C-alpha positions as CSV (number, residue, x, y, z in Angstrom):
1,M,36.6,94.4,30.0
2,S,40.4,94.5,29.9
3,R,42.5,93.3,26.9
4,A,43.5,90.2,28.8
5,G,39.9,89.3,29.6
6,R,38.8,89.7,26.0
7,W,41.7,87.4,24.8
8,L,40.8,84.7,27.3
9,R,37.2,84.8,26.3
10,R,38.1,84.4,22.6
11,R,40.3,81.4,23.5
12,V,37.5,79.7,25.4
13,L,35.0,80.2,22.5
14,A,37.5,78.9,20.0
15,A,38.1,75.8,22.1
16,S,34.3,75.3,22.4
17,V,33.9,75.5,18.6
18,V,36.7,73.0,18.1
19,T,35.2,70.6,20.7
20,L,31.8,70.9,19.1
21,A,33.2,70.2,15.6
22,V,35.1,67.2,16.9
23,C,31.8,65.9,18.5
24,V,29.9,66.4,15.3
25,V,32.6,64.6,13.2
26,V,32.6,61.7,15.7
27,A,28.8,61.5,15.7
28,V,28.6,61.5,12.0
29,G,31.3,58.8,11.8
30,V,29.6,56.6,14.3
31,G,26.3,57.1,12.5
32,L,27.8,56.1,9.2
33,A,29.4,53.1,10.8
34,V,26.1,52.0,12.3
35,I,24.3,52.5,9.0
36,N,27.0,50.5,7.2
37,Y,26.9,47.7,9.8
38,A,23.1,47.6,9.6
39,G,23.3,47.4,5.8
40,Q,25.9,44.6,6.0
41,E,23.7,42.8,8.6
42,R,20.7,43.1,6.4
43,A,22.7,41.9,3.4
44,G,24.1,39.1,5.4
45,Q,20.6,38.1,6.6
46,E,19.2,38.3,3.1
47,H,22.0,36.1,1.9
48,D,21.3,33.6,4.8
49,D,17.6,33.7,4.1
50,Q,18.2,33.1,0.4
51,W,20.6,30.2,1.2
52,N,18.1,28.7,3.7
53,A,15.2,29.1,1.3
54,A,17.2,27.6,-1.6
55,H,18.2,24.6,0.6
56,E,14.7,24.3,2.0
57,D,13.3,24.3,-1.6
58,A,15.9,21.7,-2.5
59,A,15.0,19.6,0.5
60,G,11.3,19.9,-0.3
61,A,11.9,19.0,-3.9
62,A,13.9,16.0,-2.7
63,R,11.1,14.9,-0.4
64,L,8.6,15.2,-3.3
65,Q,10.7,13.3,-5.8
66,P,9.5,9.7,-6.2
67,T,11.9,7.0,-4.9
68,P,13.9,5.8,-7.9
69,E,12.9,2.4,-9.1
70,P,15.7,-0.2,-8.3
71,A,17.4,-1.7,-11.3
72,G,16.3,-5.3,-12.2
73,Q,14.2,-6.8,-9.5
74,G,11.7,-4.7,-7.6
75,A,12.3,-3.5,-4.0
76,A,9.9,-6.0,-2.7
77,G,11.2,-8.9,-4.9
78,P,11.0,-10.0,-8.5
79,L,7.9,-7.9,-9.4
80,T,6.8,-7.0,-13.0
81,V,3.9,-5.0,-14.3
82,V,2.8,-5.6,-17.9
83,G,-0.2,-4.2,-19.7
84,D,-1.8,-2.2,-22.5
85,L,-2.0,1.1,-20.6
86,P,0.4,4.1,-21.0
87,T,3.8,3.6,-19.4
88,S,3.2,6.3,-16.9
89,R,0.1,4.6,-15.6
90,L,1.9,1.2,-15.4
91,V,4.6,2.8,-13.4
92,E,2.0,4.1,-10.9
93,I,0.4,0.7,-10.6
94,R,3.9,-0.9,-10.1
95,R,4.5,1.5,-7.2
96,D,1.2,0.5,-5.6
97,A,2.0,-3.2,-6.2
98,D,5.5,-2.8,-4.8
99,E,4.2,-1.3,-1.6
100,A,1.5,-4.0,-1.2
101,L,3.9,-6.9,-2.1
102,R,6.5,-5.6,0.4
103,Y,3.9,-5.6,3.2
104,V,2.6,-9.2,2.4
105,R,6.2,-10.6,2.2
106,T,6.8,-9.1,5.6
107,V,3.6,-10.7,7.0
108,W,4.1,-14.1,5.3
109,D,7.8,-14.8,5.4
110,G,9.5,-17.2,3.0
111,P,9.7,-17.6,-0.7
112,W,6.1,-18.2,-2.0
113,A,6.5,-17.2,-5.6
114,D,9.6,-17.2,-7.8
115,R,8.2,-14.2,-9.7
116,V,5.1,-12.1,-9.4
117,V,3.5,-10.5,-12.5
118,V,0.7,-7.9,-12.3
119,E,-1.2,-7.8,-15.6
120,V,-3.3,-4.8,-16.5
121,P,-5.4,-5.2,-19.7
122,A,-6.7,-2.1,-21.4
123,G,-10.2,-2.3,-20.0
124,G,-13.0,-4.5,-18.5
125,A,-13.3,-6.6,-21.7
126,G,-9.6,-7.3,-21.6
127,F,-9.8,-8.2,-17.9
128,R,-12.7,-10.6,-18.5
129,A,-10.8,-12.2,-21.4
130,E,-7.5,-12.6,-19.4
131,S,-9.2,-13.8,-16.2
132,G,-11.7,-16.1,-17.9
133,R,-14.4,-14.6,-15.7
134,A,-17.3,-13.5,-17.8
135,G,-19.2,-11.9,-14.9
136,A,-16.2,-10.1,-13.4
137,D,-17.3,-6.5,-14.1
138,G,-17.3,-5.4,-10.5
139,E,-14.0,-7.2,-9.5
140,A,-10.9,-5.1,-9.2
141,A,-8.4,-8.0,-9.5
142,V,-8.1,-11.7,-9.6
143,V,-5.2,-14.0,-8.9
144,V,-3.8,-16.8,-11.0
145,L,-1.7,-19.2,-8.8
146,P,1.6,-20.8,-9.9
147,R,0.9,-24.1,-11.6
148,E,2.5,-26.2,-8.8
149,A,-0.1,-24.7,-6.4
150,R,-3.0,-26.0,-8.6
151,G,-2.5,-29.8,-8.3
152,P,-5.2,-32.3,-7.4
153,G,-4.5,-31.9,-3.7
154,A,-5.5,-28.2,-3.8
155,S,-8.8,-27.2,-2.4
156,A,-11.7,-26.1,-4.6
157,A,-11.2,-22.6,-3.3
158,A,-7.5,-22.6,-4.3
159,R,-8.3,-24.0,-7.7
160,A,-11.0,-21.4,-8.2
161,L,-8.5,-18.7,-7.4
162,S,-6.2,-20.0,-10.2
163,G,-8.4,-18.6,-12.9
164,G,-8.2,-19.9,-16.5
165,G,-5.6,-17.7,-18.0
166,S,-2.4,-19.2,-19.3
167,G,-0.4,-16.1,-20.5
168,D,2.6,-15.8,-18.3
169,A,4.5,-12.5,-18.6
170,T,8.2,-11.9,-18.4
171,D,10.5,-9.9,-16.1
172,G,10.7,-6.3,-17.2
173,G,13.8,-4.1,-17.3
174,T,14.4,-4.2,-21.1
175,A,13.0,-2.1,-23.8
176,S,9.6,-3.3,-25.1
177,P,7.1,-2.0,-27.7
178,G,5.6,1.2,-26.3
179,C,8.5,2.1,-24.1
180,P,10.0,5.6,-24.4
181,P,13.4,6.1,-25.9
182,G,16.0,4.5,-23.6
183,G,13.6,1.8,-22.5
184,C,11.0,1.4,-19.8
185,A,11.3,1.8,-16.1
186,P,12.5,-1.4,-14.4
187,G,9.7,-3.8,-13.8
188,V,7.3,-2.2,-16.3
189,S,6.5,-3.7,-19.7
190,P,3.7,-2.0,-21.8
191,G,2.3,-3.3,-25.0
192,G,0.3,-6.3,-23.9
193,T,-0.4,-8.5,-20.9
194,D,1.3,-11.6,-22.4
195,S,4.8,-11.0,-23.5
196,G,5.1,-14.5,-24.8
197,I,8.2,-15.2,-22.7
198,G,8.4,-17.3,-19.7
199,G,7.8,-20.9,-20.9
200,G,5.4,-22.9,-18.9
201,G,5.0,-20.4,-16.2
202,S,6.2,-22.6,-13.3
203,G,6.6,-20.5,-10.2
204,V,4.9,-17.4,-11.7
205,G,2.2,-15.9,-9.5
206,R,-0.1,-13.6,-11.6
207,V,-2.5,-10.9,-10.5
208,I,-4.8,-9.5,-13.2
209,V,-6.1,-6.0,-12.5
210,N,-9.3,-4.6,-13.9
211,P,-8.3,-1.0,-14.6
212,E,-12.0,0.2,-14.9
213,V,-12.6,-0.8,-11.3
214,Y,-9.1,-0.2,-9.9
215,D,-9.0,3.4,-11.0
216,R,-12.1,4.2,-9.0
217,L,-10.6,3.0,-5.8
218,S,-9.0,5.2,-3.1
219,V,-5.3,4.8,-2.3
220,E,-6.3,2.6,0.7
221,G,-8.7,0.6,-1.4
222,R,-6.0,-0.2,-4.0
223,Q,-3.7,-1.4,-1.2
224,V,-6.5,-3.7,0.2
225,V,-7.1,-5.2,-3.2
226,L,-3.4,-5.8,-4.1
227,R,-2.6,-7.2,-0.6
228,H,-5.6,-9.5,-0.8
229,E,-4.5,-11.0,-4.1
230,F,-0.8,-11.3,-3.0
231,T,-1.9,-13.0,0.2
232,H,-3.6,-15.7,-2.0
233,L,-0.2,-16.3,-3.7
234,A,1.5,-16.4,-0.3
235,S,-0.9,-18.9,1.2
236,A,-1.3,-21.2,-1.8
237,D,1.2,-23.8,-0.7
238,V,-0.6,-24.4,2.6
239,T,-4.1,-24.2,1.3
240,G,-4.8,-27.9,1.4
241,A,-7.8,-29.8,0.2
242,G,-11.0,-28.8,2.0
243,T,-9.7,-25.5,3.4
244,P,-13.0,-23.6,3.8
245,T,-13.4,-20.7,1.4
246,W,-14.4,-18.4,4.3
247,L,-10.9,-18.9,5.7
248,V,-9.2,-18.5,2.3
249,E,-11.0,-15.2,1.6
250,G,-11.1,-14.0,5.2
251,L,-7.3,-14.3,5.6
252,A,-6.7,-12.4,2.4
253,E,-9.2,-9.7,3.6
254,A,-7.6,-9.5,7.0
255,V,-4.1,-9.0,5.6
256,G,-5.5,-6.6,3.0
257,H,-7.1,-4.4,5.7
258,A,-4.4,-4.7,8.3
259,G,-3.2,-1.2,9.4
260,V,-5.4,0.5,6.7
261,R,-7.3,3.5,8.1
262,L,-10.7,2.5,7.1
263,A,-13.6,2.1,9.5
264,V,-15.0,-1.5,9.7
265,A,-18.6,-0.4,9.1
266,R,-17.5,1.6,6.0
267,A,-15.5,-1.3,4.6
268,A,-18.4,-3.7,5.2
269,T,-21.4,-1.6,4.3
270,E,-23.5,-4.5,3.0
271,L,-23.0,-6.6,6.1
272,A,-23.4,-3.6,8.3
273,A,-26.9,-3.0,6.8
274,E,-27.8,-6.6,7.5
275,V,-26.6,-6.6,11.1
276,R,-28.3,-3.3,11.9
277,A,-31.5,-4.8,10.5
278,G,-31.1,-7.6,13.0
279,R,-30.0,-10.2,10.5
280,L,-26.9,-11.9,12.0
281,P,-25.8,-15.1,10.3
282,D,-26.2,-18.3,12.3
283,A,-23.2,-20.1,10.7
284,L,-20.0,-19.4,8.8
285,P,-20.6,-19.2,5.1
286,D,-20.1,-22.5,3.2
287,D,-18.2,-22.7,-0.1
288,A,-21.3,-22.6,-2.3
289,A,-22.2,-19.2,-0.9
290,F,-19.3,-17.6,-2.7
291,S,-20.7,-18.6,-6.0
292,A,-24.2,-17.3,-5.4
293,T,-25.8,-15.1,-8.1
294,D,-28.3,-13.3,-5.8
295,G,-26.0,-10.4,-5.0
296,S,-25.0,-11.8,-1.5
297,V,-21.4,-12.6,-2.3
298,P,-20.0,-9.2,-0.9
299,V,-21.7,-10.0,2.4
300,R,-20.1,-13.4,2.5
301,Y,-16.7,-11.9,2.0
302,Q,-17.3,-9.4,4.8
303,E,-18.5,-12.1,7.1
304,S,-15.3,-14.0,6.3
305,W,-13.1,-10.9,6.9
306,L,-14.6,-10.3,10.3
307,A,-14.2,-14.0,11.3
308,C,-10.5,-13.8,10.5
309,R,-10.3,-10.3,12.0
310,L,-11.7,-11.7,15.2
311,I,-8.9,-14.4,15.3
312,A,-6.2,-11.7,14.6
313,D,-7.6,-9.5,17.3
314,R,-7.2,-12.4,19.8
315,V,-3.9,-13.9,18.7
316,G,-2.4,-11.4,16.3
317,L,-1.8,-11.6,12.6
318,D,0.9,-14.2,13.1
319,G,-1.6,-16.3,15.1
320,L,-4.1,-16.1,12.3
321,I,-1.5,-17.3,9.8
322,R,-0.6,-20.1,12.2
323,F,-4.3,-21.0,12.4
324,Y,-4.6,-21.0,8.6
325,R,-1.5,-23.3,8.3
326,Q,-3.0,-25.8,10.7
327,V,-6.3,-25.9,9.0
328,G,-4.7,-26.2,5.5
329,T,-2.0,-28.7,6.3
330,G,-3.0,-30.5,9.6
331,A,-3.9,-34.1,10.0
332,G,-7.4,-35.5,9.4
333,D,-10.4,-34.4,7.4
334,P,-11.2,-30.7,6.9
335,R,-13.7,-30.5,9.8
336,T,-11.2,-32.2,12.1
337,R,-8.4,-29.8,11.1
338,L,-10.7,-26.8,11.7
339,A,-11.8,-28.1,15.1
340,D,-8.2,-28.9,16.1
341,A,-7.0,-25.4,15.0
342,L,-9.8,-23.7,17.0
343,R,-8.8,-25.6,20.1
344,A,-5.0,-25.2,19.6
345,V,-4.9,-21.5,18.7
346,L,-8.0,-20.0,20.3
347,G,-9.0,-22.6,22.9
348,V,-12.6,-22.8,21.8
349,T,-15.0,-25.1,20.0
350,E,-16.6,-24.2,16.6
351,A,-19.9,-23.4,18.3
352,D,-18.1,-21.1,20.8
353,F,-16.3,-19.4,17.9
354,I,-19.5,-18.8,16.0
355,A,-21.1,-17.3,19.0
356,Q,-18.1,-15.0,19.6
357,W,-18.1,-14.1,15.9
358,R,-21.8,-13.1,15.9
359,S,-21.2,-10.9,19.0
360,Y,-18.1,-9.4,17.4
361,M,-20.0,-8.4,14.2
362,D,-22.8,-6.9,16.3
363,V,-20.3,-4.7,18.2
364,Q,-18.1,-3.8,15.3
365,L,-20.9,-2.9,12.9
366,H,-23.1,-1.0,15.4
367,S,-20.2,1.3,16.5
């Protein structure tokens, strides 16, 4: 090979080496850049994940935090819970009561009690002493009506609901014996069911809770009980002389159970057993049936509930309340008021209604 050829060959090889070196450098640079970008991307994603997780945790924590108690009056109105239980337990009961009271005030519009006090004695013995009901071991709660709702014009049913207690509690919100440092939660007052404040108790609606029974109830069961008793307070002003007890108790049960996810047959187990055995009642229960000592009282309550539930199914809860008002405050004697309300609200006679009620129970309790 000539000298010129060898020189040209060396120049070509040198150029190839340079080109290869340049390619290697570029490739390494690109690779490092990709690695660096990926690392930054991962770091950024990890930061984003951490930020999202932190905010999701914060949001979750916020969702799990109890709604702060409003200062002064309760969210559902002037509600106070007093009792001999630990403050934390009274706060739980106040939340239950606040939810129930809010619902009943929505159903039954208008001021029906200046203040509502829920009293929680330490146990069953305290409940019996406060309520004046010696045989009240199985009762979860009892209502004591405001004094102006207990006059001579009130029905026997309404007077019976008033109980015999006279200890009217006071609004909460200030420190009381048994409160933690800094005072109690608004609307909670431990250290006894009678604070000794409140004068004659005019306008104070009281519900006395039996903690030994109440604590065994489900969340739904507690709402039913509290709504039931608050409904008695709400309806007291229109519960005139002669209002049948089946309607007084049936209304309270209908409002108590409204919207609660509890099967009828499960909520009325005693009556369901009777109906499935072919023992349907021939008439609505009379007032005396609610004082029986033969163990049949739960069945009478359940019969009353389904009578009022039938009315609500036909004309709505508002229609049931309209029916109740007419029976309680209409013109004429109690039988006339009942007959007039059945015709005006449902378009039926009492005999027709009883037949429909029997059929309704049969269907509801066999399903």
